[in-house]
C-alpha positions as CSV (number, residue, x, y, z in Angstrom):
1,M,-32.6,66.1,-75.9
2,I,-36.1,66.5,-74.4
3,A,-38.7,66.4,-77.2
4,L,-39.4,69.8,-78.7
5,S,-41.2,70.7,-81.9
6,L,-39.5,72.7,-84.6
7,A,-42.0,75.5,-84.0
8,E,-41.0,75.6,-80.3
9,I,-37.3,75.6,-81.2
10,A,-37.8,78.4,-83.7
11,A,-39.6,80.5,-81.0
12,V,-36.9,79.9,-78.4
13,V,-34.0,80.9,-80.7
14,G,-35.8,83.7,-82.6
15,G,-35.4,81.9,-85.9
16,Q,-37.4,81.7,-89.2
17,T,-38.5,78.3,-90.5
18,Y,-37.7,77.3,-94.1
19,D,-38.8,74.3,-96.1
20,I,-40.5,72.8,-93.1
21,P,-43.8,71.2,-94.2
22,D,-45.0,70.5,-90.6
23,P,-43.6,72.8,-87.8
24,A,-45.2,70.4,-85.2
25,V,-42.6,67.7,-86.1
26,Q,-40.4,67.1,-83.0
27,V,-36.7,66.8,-82.5
28,T,-36.4,63.6,-80.5
29,G,-32.7,62.7,-81.1
30,P,-29.5,64.4,-80.2
31,V,-28.4,67.9,-81.2
32,V,-25.1,67.5,-83.1
33,R,-22.6,69.5,-85.1
34,D,-20.8,66.6,-86.7
35,S,-22.6,65.0,-89.6
36,R,-21.2,61.6,-88.6
37,E,-23.2,61.8,-85.4
38,V,-26.6,62.3,-86.9
39,E,-29.3,59.9,-85.8
40,P,-33.0,59.7,-86.7
41,G,-34.7,62.7,-85.0
42,S,-31.6,64.8,-84.7
43,L,-31.2,68.5,-85.0
44,F,-28.0,69.3,-87.0
45,V,-26.2,72.6,-86.1
46,A,-24.5,74.0,-89.2
47,F,-21.4,76.0,-88.2
48,V,-19.1,77.6,-90.7
49,G,-15.6,76.6,-89.7
50,E,-12.1,77.2,-91.1
51,R,-12.1,73.8,-92.9
52,A,-15.7,73.0,-93.5
53,D,-19.2,74.6,-93.8
54,G,-21.9,72.6,-92.1
55,H,-24.4,73.9,-94.5
56,D,-22.7,71.9,-97.3
57,F,-23.9,68.7,-95.5
58,A,-27.6,69.7,-95.4
59,E,-28.9,67.1,-97.8
60,A,-26.7,64.3,-96.3
61,V,-27.8,64.9,-92.7
62,V,-31.5,65.1,-93.6
63,G,-31.0,61.9,-95.5
64,A,-29.4,60.3,-92.4
65,G,-32.5,61.2,-90.3
66,A,-32.0,64.7,-89.1
67,V,-35.4,66.5,-88.7
68,A,-33.9,69.9,-89.5
69,L,-30.9,72.1,-89.4
70,L,-30.1,75.1,-87.2
71,A,-28.5,77.3,-89.8
72,S,-27.5,80.8,-90.8
73,R,-29.0,80.6,-94.3
74,P,-31.7,78.6,-96.1
75,V,-30.3,75.3,-97.5
76,G,-33.2,73.7,-99.5
77,V,-34.1,71.3,-96.7
78,P,-36.0,71.8,-93.4
79,A,-34.1,74.5,-91.5
80,I,-34.5,77.0,-88.7
81,V,-32.5,80.1,-89.8
82,V,-30.9,82.5,-87.4
83,D,-28.5,85.4,-87.5
84,D,-26.0,83.8,-85.1
85,V,-25.9,80.0,-84.9
86,Q,-23.7,79.9,-81.8
87,A,-26.0,82.3,-79.9
88,A,-29.1,80.3,-80.9
89,L,-27.5,77.1,-79.7
90,G,-26.8,78.7,-76.3
91,A,-30.4,80.0,-76.1
92,L,-31.7,76.6,-76.8
93,A,-29.5,75.1,-74.1
94,R,-30.7,77.7,-71.6
95,H,-34.3,76.9,-72.4
96,V,-33.8,73.1,-72.0
97,V,-31.9,73.3,-68.7
98,E,-34.6,75.5,-67.3
99,R,-37.3,73.1,-68.4
100,L,-35.5,70.0,-67.0
101,G,-35.1,71.0,-63.4
102,A,-31.9,68.9,-63.0
103,I,-29.3,70.0,-60.5
104,L,-26.5,71.6,-62.5
105,V,-22.9,71.3,-61.2
106,A,-20.3,73.4,-63.0
107,L,-16.5,73.3,-62.5
108,T,-13.4,75.1,-63.7
109,G,-9.7,75.4,-62.8
110,S,-6.3,75.6,-64.4
111,A,-5.6,71.9,-64.1
112,G,-7.5,68.7,-63.4
113,K,-10.9,69.8,-64.8
114,T,-11.6,66.8,-67.0
115,S,-10.3,64.2,-64.5
116,T,-12.4,65.8,-61.7
117,K,-15.5,66.1,-63.9
118,D,-15.2,62.4,-64.7
119,L,-14.9,61.6,-61.0
120,I,-17.9,63.7,-60.0
121,A,-20.0,62.0,-62.8
122,Q,-19.0,58.5,-61.7
123,V,-19.8,59.3,-58.0
124,L,-23.2,61.0,-58.8
125,R,-24.4,58.4,-61.2
126,T,-24.4,55.8,-58.4
127,K,-27.1,57.9,-56.9
128,A,-29.2,59.1,-59.9
129,P,-29.1,59.5,-63.8
130,T,-26.2,61.9,-64.6
131,V,-25.2,63.6,-67.8
132,F,-21.7,65.1,-68.1
133,T,-19.3,66.8,-70.5
134,P,-17.6,64.2,-72.8
135,G,-13.9,64.7,-72.9
136,S,-12.9,68.3,-72.8
137,L,-15.8,69.9,-74.7
138,N,-15.9,72.8,-72.3
139,N,-16.3,75.8,-74.5
140,E,-19.2,77.9,-75.9
141,I,-20.1,75.2,-78.4
142,G,-19.3,72.0,-76.5
143,L,-21.0,73.1,-73.3
144,P,-24.5,73.7,-74.8
145,L,-24.3,70.6,-76.8
146,T,-23.7,68.6,-73.6
147,A,-26.5,70.3,-71.8
148,L,-28.9,69.5,-74.7
149,S,-28.0,65.8,-74.4
150,A,-29.9,65.7,-71.0
151,T,-33.3,64.1,-70.9
152,E,-36.3,64.1,-68.6
153,E,-34.7,61.4,-66.5
154,T,-31.5,63.4,-65.9
155,R,-31.2,64.4,-62.3
156,F,-27.6,65.7,-62.3
157,L,-25.9,67.7,-65.1
158,V,-22.1,68.1,-64.6
159,L,-20.5,70.6,-66.9
160,E,-16.8,71.5,-67.3
161,M,-16.1,75.1,-68.2
162,G,-12.9,76.4,-69.7
163,A,-11.7,80.0,-70.1
164,R,-9.1,81.8,-72.2
165,G,-10.0,85.2,-70.9
166,I,-12.0,87.4,-68.6
167,G,-15.7,87.0,-69.2
168,H,-15.6,83.5,-70.7
169,I,-16.9,81.7,-67.5
170,R,-19.5,84.4,-67.0
171,Y,-20.8,83.8,-70.5
172,L,-20.9,80.0,-70.0
173,T,-22.6,80.2,-66.6
174,G,-25.2,82.5,-68.2
175,L,-26.0,79.7,-70.7
176,T,-26.3,77.0,-68.1
177,P,-26.6,78.6,-64.6
178,P,-25.2,76.2,-62.0
179,K,-26.5,75.6,-58.5
180,I,-23.2,74.2,-57.4
181,G,-20.0,75.9,-58.7
182,L,-16.6,74.4,-58.1
183,V,-13.2,76.0,-58.6
184,L,-10.2,73.6,-58.4
185,N,-7.1,75.7,-58.6
186,V,-5.4,78.7,-60.2
187,G,-2.2,77.7,-62.0
188,S,0.0,78.5,-65.0
189,A,-2.2,77.1,-67.8
190,H,-2.8,79.8,-70.4
191,I,-0.8,82.3,-68.3
192,G,0.6,83.7,-71.5
193,E,-3.0,84.6,-72.7
194,F,-4.2,85.9,-69.3
195,G,-1.1,87.8,-68.4
196,G,-0.7,86.5,-64.8
197,R,-2.2,84.4,-62.0
198,E,-4.3,87.3,-60.7
199,Q,-6.0,87.6,-64.0
200,I,-6.6,83.8,-64.1
201,A,-8.1,84.0,-60.6
202,Q,-10.4,86.8,-61.8
203,A,-11.6,84.8,-64.7
204,K,-12.0,81.5,-62.8
205,G,-13.8,83.2,-59.9
206,E,-16.7,84.2,-62.3
207,M,-17.9,80.6,-61.6
208,V,-19.1,81.6,-58.1
209,E,-20.3,85.1,-58.7
210,G,-23.7,84.1,-60.2
211,L,-24.5,81.3,-57.9
212,P,-27.9,81.6,-56.1
213,E,-28.1,82.1,-52.3
214,E,-29.4,78.6,-52.0
215,G,-26.5,77.2,-54.0
216,A,-23.0,76.2,-53.0
217,A,-19.5,77.4,-53.9
218,I,-17.0,74.6,-53.5
219,L,-13.5,76.0,-53.2
220,N,-10.0,74.6,-52.7
221,A,-8.8,75.4,-49.2
222,D,-5.2,74.7,-50.2
223,D,-5.1,77.3,-53.0
224,P,-5.1,80.9,-51.5
225,L,-6.3,82.4,-54.8
226,V,-9.2,80.1,-54.9
227,R,-10.0,80.4,-51.2
228,A,-10.2,84.1,-51.6
229,M,-13.1,83.7,-54.0
230,A,-15.4,83.1,-51.0
231,S,-15.9,86.9,-50.9
232,R,-17.2,86.9,-54.4
233,T,-20.3,84.8,-53.9
234,K,-23.6,84.9,-52.0
235,A,-23.8,81.1,-52.0
236,R,-22.8,78.9,-49.1
237,V,-19.0,78.1,-49.2
238,I,-17.7,74.6,-48.8
239,L,-13.9,74.1,-48.6
240,F,-12.1,71.0,-49.7
241,G,-8.4,70.1,-49.4
242,E,-5.8,68.8,-47.0
243,S,-6.0,71.8,-44.8
244,D,-7.4,71.3,-41.3
245,E,-9.9,74.0,-42.1
246,A,-11.4,72.2,-45.0
247,D,-15.0,70.9,-44.6
248,V,-14.1,67.9,-46.8
249,R,-10.5,66.8,-46.4
250,A,-8.0,64.0,-46.8
251,E,-6.0,62.5,-43.9
252,N,-3.2,59.9,-44.0
253,V,-2.5,60.5,-47.7
254,H,-0.1,58.0,-49.3
255,L,0.6,56.2,-52.5
256,T,0.3,52.4,-53.0
257,E,3.3,50.6,-54.4
258,N,1.7,51.0,-57.8
259,G,1.5,54.8,-57.4
260,Q,-2.3,54.9,-56.7
261,P,-3.4,57.4,-54.0
262,A,-5.0,56.2,-50.8
263,F,-6.4,58.3,-48.0
264,S,-9.0,58.7,-45.3
265,L,-11.9,60.8,-46.5
266,R,-13.4,63.0,-43.8
267,T,-16.7,64.8,-44.4
268,P,-19.2,66.5,-42.0
269,S,-21.2,63.2,-42.2
270,G,-18.4,60.8,-41.4
271,C,-15.1,59.3,-42.4
272,S,-14.2,56.4,-44.8
273,D,-11.2,55.1,-46.5
274,V,-10.4,55.5,-50.2
275,T,-8.0,53.7,-52.5
276,M,-8.2,55.0,-56.0
277,R,-7.7,53.2,-59.3
278,L,-6.1,56.3,-60.8
279,Y,-2.4,57.1,-60.7
280,G,-0.7,60.0,-59.0
281,E,-1.1,61.9,-55.7
282,H,-2.6,64.9,-57.6
283,H,-5.8,62.9,-57.9
284,V,-6.4,63.3,-54.1
285,S,-7.4,66.9,-54.6
286,N,-9.6,66.0,-57.6
287,A,-11.2,63.3,-55.5
288,L,-11.8,65.7,-52.6
289,A,-13.5,68.1,-54.9
290,A,-15.8,65.4,-56.2
291,A,-16.5,64.3,-52.6
292,A,-17.5,67.8,-51.6
293,V,-20.0,67.9,-54.5
294,A,-21.4,64.5,-53.6
295,H,-21.7,65.5,-49.9
296,E,-23.6,68.6,-50.8
297,L,-26.0,66.4,-52.8
298,G,-26.7,64.2,-49.8
299,M,-24.3,61.2,-50.2
300,S,-22.7,59.6,-47.2
301,A,-19.0,59.3,-46.6
302,D,-19.2,55.6,-47.2
303,E,-21.1,56.0,-50.4
304,I,-18.7,58.6,-51.7
305,A,-15.6,56.6,-50.7
306,R,-16.9,53.4,-52.4
307,A,-17.7,55.3,-55.6
308,L,-14.3,57.0,-55.6
309,S,-12.5,53.7,-55.1
310,E,-14.3,52.2,-58.1
311,A,-13.9,55.2,-60.4
312,G,-11.6,54.9,-63.4
313,S,-10.4,57.2,-66.2
314,L,-13.2,58.1,-68.7
315,S,-11.2,60.4,-71.0
316,R,-8.4,59.4,-73.3
317,W,-4.7,60.1,-72.9
318,R,-4.9,61.2,-69.3
319,M,-2.6,59.1,-67.2
320,E,-3.7,56.0,-69.1
321,V,-1.5,53.2,-67.7
322,T,-1.1,50.2,-70.0
323,E,1.3,47.2,-69.5
324,R,2.8,45.5,-72.5
325,P,3.3,41.7,-72.5
326,D,7.0,42.3,-72.1
327,G,6.4,44.2,-68.9
328,V,7.0,47.7,-70.3
329,T,4.5,50.1,-68.8
330,V,3.3,53.0,-70.9
331,V,1.8,56.0,-69.2
332,N,0.0,58.0,-71.8
333,D,-0.7,61.5,-70.4
334,A,-0.3,63.2,-73.7
335,Y,-3.7,65.0,-73.9
336,N,-2.3,68.3,-72.5
337,A,0.3,69.8,-70.2
338,N,1.0,72.7,-67.9
339,P,3.6,73.2,-65.2
340,E,1.3,71.9,-62.4
341,S,0.2,68.8,-64.3
342,M,3.7,68.1,-65.6
343,R,5.1,68.1,-62.1
344,A,2.3,65.8,-60.9
345,A,2.9,63.4,-63.7
346,L,6.6,63.2,-63.0
347,R,6.0,62.5,-59.3
348,A,3.5,59.8,-60.3
349,L,6.2,58.3,-62.6
350,A,8.7,58.3,-59.8
351,S,6.3,56.5,-57.5
352,M,5.2,53.9,-60.1
353,G,8.8,53.2,-61.2
354,K,10.4,52.4,-57.8
355,G,12.8,49.6,-58.5
356,R,12.4,50.0,-62.3
357,R,14.0,52.1,-65.0
358,T,11.9,55.2,-65.8
359,W,11.6,57.3,-68.9
360,A,10.0,60.8,-69.2
361,V,9.2,61.6,-72.8
362,L,8.2,65.3,-72.6
363,G,7.4,68.1,-75.0
364,Q,6.3,71.7,-75.0
365,M,3.9,73.2,-72.5
366,A,2.1,75.8,-74.6
367,E,0.7,79.3,-73.9
368,L,3.1,80.1,-71.0
369,G,4.2,83.5,-72.4
370,D,7.2,85.0,-70.6
371,E,7.2,82.2,-68.1
372,A,8.0,79.5,-70.8
373,L,11.7,79.3,-70.4
374,A,11.7,79.2,-66.6
375,E,8.9,76.7,-66.4
376,H,10.4,74.3,-68.9
377,D,13.8,74.6,-67.2
378,A,12.1,73.8,-63.9
379,V,10.4,70.7,-65.2
380,G,13.7,69.4,-66.6
381,R,15.4,70.0,-63.2
382,L,12.5,68.3,-61.3
383,A,13.0,65.1,-63.4
384,V,16.6,65.0,-62.1
385,R,15.6,65.5,-58.5
386,L,13.0,62.7,-58.8
387,N,15.7,60.4,-60.2
388,V,13.8,59.7,-63.4
389,G,16.0,57.4,-65.3
390,K,16.1,59.2,-68.6
391,L,14.5,62.4,-70.0
392,V,13.6,62.5,-73.7
393,A,12.8,66.1,-74.6
394,V,10.8,66.2,-77.9
395,G,10.5,69.2,-80.2
396,G,12.0,72.6,-80.8
397,R,13.1,75.4,-78.5
398,E,10.9,74.5,-75.5
399,A,12.2,70.9,-75.6
400,S,15.7,72.2,-75.6
401,W,14.9,74.2,-72.4
402,L,13.6,71.0,-70.8
403,Q,16.8,69.1,-71.7
404,L,19.0,72.0,-70.6
405,G,17.3,72.2,-67.2
406,A,18.0,68.6,-66.6
407,Y,21.6,68.9,-67.7
408,N,22.3,71.9,-65.5
409,E,20.7,70.3,-62.5
410,G,23.5,67.8,-62.1
411,S,25.6,65.0,-63.6
412,W,22.5,62.9,-64.0
413,G,21.3,65.4,-66.6
414,E,23.8,63.8,-69.0
415,E,21.2,61.1,-69.3
416,S,18.8,63.5,-70.9
417,V,18.5,63.8,-74.7
418,H,16.8,66.2,-77.1
419,V,15.2,64.7,-80.2
420,S,13.4,66.6,-83.0
421,D,10.0,64.9,-83.2
422,A,7.8,62.1,-82.1
423,Q,9.2,59.6,-84.6
424,A,12.7,60.3,-83.4
425,A,11.5,59.6,-79.9
426,V,9.9,56.3,-81.0
427,D,13.0,55.2,-82.8
428,L,15.1,55.9,-79.7
429,L,12.8,54.1,-77.3
430,R,12.5,51.1,-79.6
431,S,16.2,50.7,-79.5
432,E,16.7,51.2,-75.8
433,L,13.6,50.0,-73.9
434,R,14.0,47.0,-71.7
435,P,11.3,44.7,-70.2
436,G,10.0,46.3,-67.0
437,D,10.7,49.9,-67.9
438,V,8.1,52.6,-67.2
439,V,7.5,55.3,-69.9
440,L,5.6,58.6,-69.3
441,V,4.5,60.5,-72.3
442,K,3.3,64.1,-71.8
443,A,3.1,67.4,-73.6
444,S,0.6,70.0,-74.7
445,R,-2.0,68.7,-77.1
446,S,-0.6,70.6,-80.1
447,V,2.6,68.5,-79.9
448,G,0.8,65.2,-80.6
449,L,3.0,63.1,-78.4
450,E,0.2,60.5,-78.1
451,R,1.8,59.1,-81.3
452,V,4.7,58.0,-79.2
453,A,2.6,56.1,-76.7
454,L,0.4,54.6,-79.4
455,A,3.5,53.4,-81.3
456,L,5.0,51.8,-78.2
457,L,1.7,50.0,-77.4
458,S,1.4,48.9,-81.0
459,D,4.9,47.3,-80.7
460,G,3.4,45.1,-77.9
461,A,0.2,44.3,-79.7
462,E,1.3,40.8,-80.6
463,G,0.6,39.7,-77.0
464,E,-2.2,40.4,-74.6
465,V,-2.0,44.0,-73.3
466,S,-3.6,44.7,-70.0
467,A,-4.8,48.2,-69.2
468,R,-4.7,48.9,-65.5
């Protein structure tokens, strides 16, 4: 964080200082909520959670070098006490981003947020110092913590914003007002909570409503619900996609023999070829979104294409492709799942596995509400249509719907199997995998299917494992 005194912070958040001998002492380290992340000069934010109370770590974090706590009660060590710790954290973030003067880029969407955020960050940091959301810390706590990690040298601040209801994006953009707002897509993720795609579109469109006139709204030309958001902003609109009407678009899209997307990137400043290191055609749209942001910030087509071709995956368990010494390839995409990302992952598997035996180890897609049965059935059927070698459906009722969809799609569906849990899936795979097989592992985060991928990779740990 930029250096601020405890007195300055107390004034910004409307807090009272307790047990602080010298209010002029500055916070020069990171602002953290995890006691294990404390460094000398830190400000520790004491949240009261379901499992732990941050106030209980007061003496320990000060002993580890924290200058003070941001807390809701006095704790016997230096602290700034406020009525609402979360609101105070947000106010501090707003103050810091206003002081910084960095260009703030924010993005949201039903699928692909984290992968796209990582691409944007990797492209922009070839131009200037860039701070971006780590992993998926895209809520009312993770977002201000990310913003507070920026320093005086930061030129670009890239923030992922998630939503589980109307008003969430509006709240987040109020904490960290973007100059560039990007909406990727409107899909089925969290449809059970929102109630329908129109409600999801209403929530995601809050991203562009508060943009300044001199800002830019970057919208997906291939998604009608996103494209319609152009009427909700006073900012300049830039369209990306494969549509002929897109300002930044992809032409000659194809997959390499390894399942990596390649295309010609066309921007208003020129055209250049891209071959990505990531896997799956769905990354083309993510790359175009990143390219539109970079173009808006003054990068040439050649600069953008070069950066996109060099970009890798920065966040764990998102299409992580690792080859074991015996030639078994494990695709760990177990961080999360929704119908759109599940279909994209299956298509990537089918492309990567040409001439090889393929396995789809799939679990529940959560928060689909009344759409759950139909969507799980459809994914099972798609696995059959793509000629995936074997479907292993893991878990309870939703997994049985995956398996049933595959079975009902045709005779191949007899190659599908339903197992109770991750360990059962591991046992099955250990007994049946052959050298050269390709295994996709994917489900919603709550299922914990990364255990399957990690177990399979552990089995191959006796030799050198190469991550591609």
